[in-house]
C-alpha positions, 0 to 999 in steps of 0.5 A, spaced: 528 533 581 522 529 582 517 527 576 512 531 579 516 538 578 517 535 570 510 534 568 511 532 561 517 527 562 512 524 567 506 523 562 511 520 557 513 515 562 507 513 564 504 512 557 509 508 555 509 504 561 502 501 562 501 494 559 493 494 558 491 493 550 485 495 546 481 490 542 482 491 535 476 494 532 473 492 525 472 498 520 468 498 513 472 498 507 474 505 504 476 507 512 482 507 516 483 499 516 490 497 514 494 491 512 500 488 508 506 485 507 506 482 514 508 488 518 504 492 523 500 498 520 500 505 524 492 506 525 487 506 530 486 498 529 493 496 531 496 494 538 497 499 543 498 501 550 493 505 554 493 509 560 489 509 566 483 514 567 476 513 568 473 516 562 480 517 557 485 512 554 491 514 551 494 509 546 501 510 544 503 506 537 508 507 532 514 503 528 521 503 526 522 500 519 529 499 517 532 496 510 539 495 507 538 494 500 542 492 493 539 492 486 541 493 479 539 494 472 532 497 474 533 502 469 536 499 463 536 491 464 543 492 462 549 489 466 554 493 462 551 500 463 552 501 471 545 503 474 547 499 481 545 502 487 546 500 494 542 504 499 538 503 506 531 506 508 528 508 514 521 509 516 519 511 523 512 513 526 509 515 532 502 517 534 497 517 540 490 515 540 486 519 545 479 515 547 475 521 550 469 517 551 465 511 548 463 516 543 469 520 541 476 519 539 482 523 536 488 520 533 495 524 532 501 521 529 507 523 526 512 520 520 518 520 517 521 516 511 528 517 508 534 514 505 539 512 511 544 518 512 539 523 509 539 528 514 535 533 510 536 540 509 539 542 515 545 538 513 551 543 514 557 538 513 562 542 510 564 541 503 558 535 502 558 532 495 551 532 491 549 525 490 547 522 483 540 519 482 543 512 484 546 515 490 543 515 497 541 522 498 544 526 504 540 533 504 533 532 501 527 535 502 524 528 504 528 527 510 523 531 515 518 529 520 511 530 517 504 530 520 502 523 518 495 522 521 490 527 524 483 525 525 477 524 529 472 518 530 465 520 532 461 514 534 453 515 535 453 521 531 447 525 531 444 520 536 444 515 531 447 509 534 449 506 527 452 512 524 459 514 525 463 519 522 471 520 521 474 526 519 481 529 518 488 526 515 486 518 515 489 512 512 485 509 507 485 502 504 480 498 499 483 492 501 479 486 500 483 480 503 487 481 509 495 482 508 494 484 501 494 491 498 488 494 495 486 493 488 483 500 487 485 505 492 490 506 498 493 512 501 500 508 502 500 507 494 507 509 492 510 509 499 509 516 501 512 519 508 504 521 509 500 515 508 494 518 509 489 522 505 485 528 508 477 527 508 471 525 511 467 518 511 461 516 514 458 509 515 451 507 517 450 500 519 443 500 520 441 495 515 443 489 519 449 486 515 449 492 510 454 498 511 453 504 507 459 509 507 459 515 503 466 519 503 470 524 500 478 525 500 483 530 497 489 527 494 496 529 494 496 530 486 490 535 488 485 531 485 478 530 489 476 523 490 469 522 492 464 516 492 459 511 495 461 504 498 456 498 500 459 492 504 455 486 505 456 480 510 450 475 508 449 470 513 450 463 510 447 456 513 454 452 512 458 458 516 462 460 511 465 467 511 462 471 505 464 479 504 461 482 498 462 490 496 461 495 491 463 502 490 462 508 485 468 512 485 469 519 482 476 522 481 475 530 479 481 532 474 486 526 475 493 526 473 494 521 468 501 521 464 499 523 457 493 526 459 494 533 461 487 535 461 483 529 464 476 532 467 473 526 471 474 519 472 468 514 474 470 507 477 465 502 478 468 497 483 465 490 485 469 485 490 467 478 493 471 474 498 469 467 500 472 463 506 470 456 506 474 453 512 481 453 510 480 455 503 479 462 500 476 465 494 476 472 492 474 476 485 475 483 484 474 488 478 473 495 476 470 498 470 472 506 468 468 511 464 469 519 464 472 525 460 480 524 459 480 530 455 482 532 448 476 529 445 478 522 449 473 518 453 476 513 459 474 506 457 479 501 461 477 495 466 481 490 470 480 484 474 483 479 479 481 472 481 485 469 487 485 462 491 488 462 498 489 455 501 492 454 508 494 447 507 497 446 513 496 448 521 503 446 522 507 453 521 501 456 517 502 453 510 499 457 505 498 456 497 496 462 493 494 462 485 492 469 483 491 471 476 490 479 474 488 483 467 489 490 466 487 493 460 492 498 456 491 503 451 490 501 444 493 506 439 488 504 434 482 507 438 484 515 438 478 517 441 478 513 447 483 511 453 483 504 454 488 503 459 486 502 466 488 507 471 490 504 477 496 509 480 493 509 487 493 501 488 498 498 493 498 490 491 505 488 492 505 480 491 512 481 488 518 485 490 521 488 483 515 489 479 509 490 484 512 493 491 511 500 493 517 500 497 522 496 493 521 499 486 515 497 482 517 497 475 509 496 473 509 504 474 512 504 467 505 503 464 498 505 466 494 499 467 496 494 461 499 489 465 496 481 466 499 476 471 499 469 473 502 468 480 504 462 485 505 463 492 507 458 497 510 459 504 510 455 511 513 456 518 519 451 520 515 450 527 508 450 529 508 457 532 511 460 525 517 464 528 521 462 522 518 462 515 520 461 508 515 464 502 516 463 495 513 467 489 513 466 482 510 471 477 509 471 469 507 478 467 504 480 460 502 487 457 495 488 454 497 492 449 505 493 446 507 500 449 510 501 442 507 500 435 509 493 433 512 492 440 512 485 444 507 484 450 512 480 454 514 484 460 518 479 464 518 473 469 520 474 476 522 469 482 522 472 489 524 468 496 523 471 503 526 468 510 522 471 516 524 471 523 519 473 528 524 475 533 519 477 538 512 479 538 513 486 536 520 485 532 521 481 526 527 480 521 526 479 514 532 476 508 529 477 501 532 476 494 528 477 487 530 476 480 526 479 474 528 476 467 525 482 463 522 481 456 522 485 450 516 489 452 519 491 459 525 494 455 520 498 450 517 501 456 524 502 460 526 506 453 520 510 453 520 512 460 527 514 459 526 518 453 520 522 456 525 524 462 530 526 456 535 521 457 534 516 452 537 509 452 538 502 449 535 497 454 537 490 454 535 483 457 539 482 463 537 480 469 534 485 474 535 483 481 534 485 488 537 483 495 536 486 502 534 485 509 529 488 513 528 490 521 521 492 523 519 493 530 512 495 531 508 497 538 
């Protein structure tokens, strides 16, 4: 039987076999630009393959991300109490971007995320067991294919060359610097299967170096996020790359642990990214106001400052020094909630405390965390095909989580070895250890009590090790 008589396979083979690519585009912050952890993102700005056509392009994109992991002491910091877990995870994404013409394009993508061996609710294995909390799942609700992306990008909207509109289910990230997560808002936060939000964003670039972007999104926990972002790229006499951004963000009915009747949360944000040759400096911060319910007001703030230095062209040697401070709620001020509400951030400099994918113990507190981090990495050859990265971090609470408690959260050390197997495939080996402080033990005990499973946390080493294979196209 010929391919002509089987049109669907023929179209798929044609789309997959074409090698012409599309140049990356630049998007305003708060839009669909994604980056992070050195892996290709599933968005319209990644590499793809286009089909032949006079006025239409079809770009096939996707990725397969596999992890095999071992970890221990995440819940209690006690080697005598068993909470060891060995498991694997899988993420698969596949989508099509259809560029209809110069003014309109559509993105449709599907995603899947689950433990290895989790076959979903359709698992009909006879006599299958019921896995425990620390066991790999075999029939969970999570193991299902979802509509990950579905949005339209309209350029020259209403005849204005500088006006663009994106609407639908789209990836969203306020990441100030490349290859890092967002300090304030990111649809990939908490590593969901659907790493996108439903909404609409407009952008107007008719003010030379200034881009104005109003937007509104419906978040997964049923709150509504809307606001305005201003991005400014001034020209400098020395040729430095300067990026300045400001935003005003309102979240209606935010879901915050301990605040069951919060009405609105207003976050004022500002950021600066300054690149001077091989050295970069960034500063980002936010201040919050609003009605926290129960006669309380929001009053938290947070800030981060970072230095990024590429000290060697050979192997792309890089050194980073990063300091962060997030306020915590002070129990002595009952009329104000002073914790910096940042449940939608996606910073992942460390594997245990911060990584959205591998545990994120910072979720035990709301804001309330300061850190000092040092990162160093270099490739073993000039093409950076094999690379080692080291990270050290010290964490301290802004306020103790219990009256009279400690503010020492812990110290973490990470090491990662990456092998760029091909242009589209990479393998990473990584390990991490966190020496917990008394403040982390207090947070673990408080969290367990809230779940109805009280425990006595200790100070034994929390550890993680694993291997990751990522293929993106």
